[in-house]
Structure formats: structure tokens, C-alpha cells
C-alpha positions in Angstrom: 43.4 -17.1 -10.3 41.7 -20.2 -8.9 38.2 -21.1 -9.8 36.8 -20.2 -6.3 38.1 -16.6 -6.4 37.3 -16.2 -10.1 33.6 -17.2 -9.6 33.2 -14.6 -6.8 34.9 -11.9 -8.8 32.7 -12.6 -11.8 29.6 -12.7 -9.5 30.3 -9.2 -8.2 31.2 -7.6 -11.5 28.1 -9.2 -13.2 25.9 -7.9 -10.4 27.2 -4.4 -11.0 26.7 -4.6 -14.7 23.3 -6.3 -14.8 22.1 -4.4 -11.8 22.7 -1.2 -13.8 20.9 -2.6 -16.8 17.4 -1.8 -15.4 18.1 2.0 -15.1 19.6 1.9 -18.6 16.4 0.3 -19.9 14.4 3.0 -18.1 16.4 5.7 -19.7 16.3 4.1 -23.1 12.5 3.9 -22.9 12.4 7.7 -22.7 13.6 7.8 -26.4 12.4 4.5 -27.9 9.5 2.0 -27.7 10.1 -1.1 -25.6 10.2 -3.2 -28.8 12.9 -0.9 -30.3 14.9 -1.1 -27.1 14.9 -4.9 -27.1 15.8 -5.2 -30.8 18.5 -2.6 -30.7 20.0 -4.2 -27.6 20.5 -7.5 -29.5 21.4 -5.9 -32.8 24.2 -3.7 -31.4 25.7 -6.7 -29.6 25.6 -8.7 -32.8 27.4 -5.9 -34.8 30.1 -5.7 -32.2 30.7 -9.4 -31.9 30.4 -10.1 -35.7 34.2 -10.0 -36.3 34.7 -12.6 -33.6 32.0 -14.8 -35.0 33.2 -14.6 -38.6 36.8 -15.3 -37.6 35.8 -18.4 -35.6 32.9 -19.6 -37.8 34.6 -23.1 -38.2 34.1 -23.7 -34.5 30.3 -23.2 -34.8 28.8 -26.1 -32.8 26.5 -27.6 -35.5 26.0 -30.8 -33.6 24.5 -28.7 -30.7 22.5 -26.3 -32.9 19.2 -27.0 -31.2 20.6 -26.3 -27.8 22.3 -23.1 -29.1 19.0 -21.9 -30.5 17.2 -22.7 -27.2 19.8 -20.9 -25.1 20.0 -17.9 -27.5 16.3 -17.2 -27.7 15.5 -17.9 -24.0 18.5 -16.1 -22.6 19.3 -13.3 -25.1 16.2 -12.5 -27.2 12.8 -13.0 -25.5 13.8 -11.4 -22.2 15.3 -8.4 -24.0 11.7 -7.5 -25.0 9.9 -8.6 -21.9 11.9 -6.3 -19.6 11.3 -3.1 -21.5 7.6 -3.8 -22.0 7.2 -4.4 -18.2 9.3 -1.4 -17.3 6.7 0.9 -19.0 4.5 0.2 -16.0 6.8 -0.7 -13.1 10.0 0.9 -11.8 13.5 -0.2 -12.6 14.0 -1.2 -9.0 11.0 -3.7 -9.1 12.3 -5.1 -12.4 15.6 -5.9 -10.7 13.8 -7.4 -7.6 11.6 -9.7 -9.6 14.6 -10.9 -11.6 16.0 -12.2 -8.4 13.7 -15.2 -8.6 16.0 -16.8 -11.1 17.8 -19.1 -8.6 14.4 -20.6 -7.7 13.6 -21.2 -11.4 17.1 -22.7 -11.9 16.4 -25.2 -9.2 13.0 -26.1 -10.7 14.2 -26.2 -14.3 17.3 -28.1 -13.4 15.4 -30.7 -11.4 12.6 -31.2 -14.0 14.6 -31.1 -17.2 18.2 -31.8 -16.5 17.9 -33.9 -13.3 20.4 -31.7 -11.4 20.9 -32.1 -7.7 22.1 -29.3 -5.5 23.5 -29.2 -1.9 21.2 -28.4 1.0 23.6 -25.5 1.8 23.0 -24.0 -1.6 19.3 -24.3 -1.4 19.2 -22.8 2.1 21.3 -19.8 1.0 19.1 -19.3 -2.1 15.9 -19.5 -0.1 17.2 -17.1 2.6 18.2 -14.6 0.0 14.9 -15.0 -1.8 13.2 -14.1 1.5 15.1 -10.9 1.3 13.9 -10.3 -2.2 10.3 -10.7 -1.0 11.0 -8.1 1.7 12.3 -5.8 -1.0 9.2 -6.4 -3.1 6.7 -5.7 -0.2 8.6 -2.6 0.6 7.1 -0.9 -2.4 7.9 -0.3 -6.1 9.3 3.2 -5.8 6.3 4.6 -7.7 3.5 4.4 -5.2 3.9 1.0 -3.7 1.4 -0.8 -5.9 1.9 -3.8 -8.2 0.3 -4.5 -11.6 -0.2 -8.1 -12.5 0.6 -8.2 -16.2 4.1 -6.6 -16.0 5.0 -8.7 -13.0 4.0 -11.8 -15.0 6.1 -10.6 -17.9 9.1 -10.2 -15.6 8.6 -13.7 -14.1 8.4 -15.1 -17.7 11.6 -13.4 -18.6 13.3 -14.7 -15.5 12.1 -18.3 -16.3 13.6 -17.9 -19.7 17.0 -16.9 -18.2 16.9 -20.0 -16.0 16.2 -22.3 -19.1 19.1 -20.7 -20.9 21.5 -21.0 -18.0 20.8 -24.6 -17.4 20.9 -25.4 -21.1 24.4 -23.8 -21.5 25.7 -25.6 -18.4 24.3 -29.0 -19.7 25.0 -28.9 -23.4 27.3 -26.0 -24.4 30.2 -26.0 -22.0 32.7 -27.2 -24.7 32.4 -23.9 -26.5 34.4 -21.0 -25.1 32.6 -18.1 -23.5 33.7 -15.5 -26.0 32.9 -17.6 -29.1 29.5 -18.8 -27.7 28.5 -15.1 -27.1 29.7 -14.2 -30.6 27.7 -17.0 -32.3 24.6 -16.2 -30.3 24.4 -12.5 -31.2 26.1 -12.4 -34.6 24.8 -15.6 -36.2 21.7 -16.7 -34.4 20.0 -13.5 -33.3 21.3 -10.9 -35.7 18.6 -11.3 -38.4 15.7 -11.8 -35.9 16.7 -8.5 -34.3 16.8 -6.7 -37.7 13.4 -8.0 -38.6 12.0 -7.1 -35.2 13.4 -3.6 -35.4 12.1 -3.1 -39.0 8.6 -4.0 -37.8 8.7 -1.1 -35.3 9.3 1.5 -38.0 12.7 2.4 -36.6 14.5 2.5 -39.9 11.9 4.7 -41.6 11.5 7.1 -38.7 15.2 7.3 -37.8 16.8 10.8 -37.7 20.1 12.1 -36.4 18.6 14.4 -33.8 19.7 15.0 -30.2 16.9 12.8 -28.7 17.7 9.8 -30.9 21.5 10.1 -30.3 20.9 10.3 -26.5 18.7 7.2 -26.7 21.2 5.3 -28.8 23.9 6.2 -26.2 21.8 4.5 -23.4 20.9 1.5 -25.6 24.6 1.1 -26.7 25.8 1.1 -23.1 23.1 -1.4 -22.3 24.1 -3.6 -25.3 27.9 -3.4 -25.0 28.1 -3.9 -21.2 24.7 -5.4 -20.1 24.4 -7.8 -23.1 27.6 -8.6 -25.0 30.3 -8.3 -22.3 28.0 -9.5 -19.5 27.0 -12.7 -21.4 30.7 -13.6 -22.0 31.3 -13.2 -18.3 28.1 -15.2 -17.5 29.1 -18.1 -19.7 32.6 -18.1 -18.1 30.9 -18.1 -14.6 28.9 -21.1 -15.7 32.2 -22.9 -16.6 33.8 -22.3 -13.2 30.7 -22.8 -11.0 27.2 -24.3 -11.1 23.9 -23.0 -12.7 22.6 -22.3 -9.2 25.6 -20.3 -8.1 25.7 -18.4 -11.4 22.0 -17.5 -11.0 22.7 -15.9 -7.6 24.0 -12.9 -9.4 20.3 -12.0 -9.6 20.1 -11.8 -5.8 22.7 -9.0 -5.7 21.3 -7.2 -8.8 18.4 -5.6 -6.8 20.8 -3.8 -4.5 22.5 -2.2 -7.5 19.1 -1.6 -9.2 17.6 0.1 -6.2 20.7 2.2 -5.7 20.4 3.5 -9.2 16.6 4.0 -8.6 17.3 6.2 -5.6 19.7 8.3 -7.6 17.0 8.7 -10.2 14.3 9.7 -7.7 12.8 6.3 -6.8 12.0 5.7 -3.2 13.5 3.1 -0.8 11.6 2.0 2.3 13.0 0.6 5.5 11.6 -2.8 4.6 13.7 -2.7 1.4 16.8 -2.0 3.5 16.0 -5.0 5.6 15.5 -7.1 2.5 19.0 -6.1 1.3 20.5 -7.3 4.5 18.8 -10.7 4.3 20.0 -11.1 0.7 23.6 -10.7 1.8 23.1 -13.1 4.7 21.8 -15.7 2.3 24.8 -15.4 0.0 27.1 -16.3 2.9 25.6 -19.8 2.8 26.6 -20.0 -0.9 30.3 -19.6 -0.1 30.7 -23.4 0.0 32.0 -25.2 -3.1 28.9 -26.0 -5.3 28.4 -29.6 -6.1 26.1 -30.4 -9.0 25.8 -33.9 -10.3 23.4 -36.0 -12.3 20.8 -38.0 -10.3 
């Protein structure tokens, strides 16, 4: 498969997986605290990827350790807690919508830190799609149409963290394979921090094998295996065959999936949100040109 087809296939699959993450977070919060959801999400991914990390430990990029730490904590640790905390007060649909600001943050972070330059066509497509995201947001939150400042700021911070991680991986860690990079991040870098975080929540002392706990673990496991471990491998691969800006446009499709799940779960969708969905798709058409990213 050529790179152009592969990047679009990865974009669609990632949109479906990550777009479904917000409803899984919502369902997980019915059984665990937001801090437990975040820590479990990272811990389970680390356990699953541990065999890969151990078998490939000689390939650990020691010379790029500081960049690996930066990418790991900004892309796979801090946001894992910020999203569940925010979703205790806003709907899963709104969480997906706010996350769509990532391409804007990628442009800002890329320009300020990594001196990236993007094509005018890419920027136009991103801005058009973000207009659609704004329409989605103004269309209501599915729980009464009101916004709360603190959770929105937490979601924006999480999205900024994703942008920092994405541009760091593209700039400094492309020599490491997608699978190995994911394994090192979750099994080596973030495993112990997630254990410590989970222990502080009282999870291990309060744990019991009852129906409620098992159901919660099922939702978190799905979130971790697909929305964290597998998705991050695919995301790292997407970064290899495209640009940080193109890879970040997955967050422009995610709200469509997130809202669809929200409707199935009883959240409301307004006509304005339907319009926003159409504008997002229109903006993505502009991104079909081959991305060109170079150093200034």
C-alpha cells in the first residue's frame, strides 16, 4: 500500500477508535473515579505491551530519552487524567469536539518550537474544519447547552499536550518503529507512574471482584487496548507516512464519531451540529493534497 492510501486508511480507523474513546471514558466513570480511569488506562496498556518492550529493550533510544519522556507524558499520561476529570462535568460529545482543536495547536507548537512550515492548502483545510468544530460546539453540549469554564480549559490543556507529543515524535523519534515506541512508552516510561497514581486513589485497597467492578474494568480495558495501546501504534505510524498537521486532523473526524455514540447514549444533537459535521468534512477535502513539511 502506498503512503498516500495508507495515511488515509489510518486516519479513518483512528477516527473511529479515538472517537469511541469518549463514550468509553463516560461509561468507565460510572464505575471508577476519573483518576482511576486515567491510571488504569495507562497501566493496562503497559501490561499488554510489556512483552514487546522487554524483548526489544536493546533498541531503547537512550540518546533520545528526554524526547521520549516528553512525548510519553504529554501524549499518553497527562491527557489520560484530564479527559476523565473534564467528562465528570461535560458530555462525551463536547469532549470530542474540544479535542478537535489539536490541528490548531499543532500549527502553533510546530511553528514556535520546531520551526515547521505547512502549505497554505493544509492550513485552509484545517481552519475550515475548525469552523465546523465551532458550529458543533455552539450547537450545545448534549446536556442542556451550557459550558463550564474549568472542564473546557482542562480539555484544551489535554489537546495542547497531544500537540506537543505529536510534534516531538515527528521531530525526534521517527527512527524508532511505531510498535516499539508504543511499547517503550507504556511498559517502561509510564508503567510505574501509573501504578503509583492508581495506588494513591485507593484502588488496590478497595478492589473487589463484584459485578460493578468487572463491568468497569471491561470498559477501561476496551479503552486501554484499543483507544490507547493499538491507537498509539497506529498514530506513530501515521506520523511516519504523513505530517504532524495531517495526523492531527484525526481529531476533526473524531467529533462525528463521538456525537454518534452520544446520540445512542441519549445525548442530543442539534441542527447546528449537523451543519458543523458537514463543514468538517468539507475542510478535510482540502487536506487531500500531499503534505509538505520542512524546516524554515
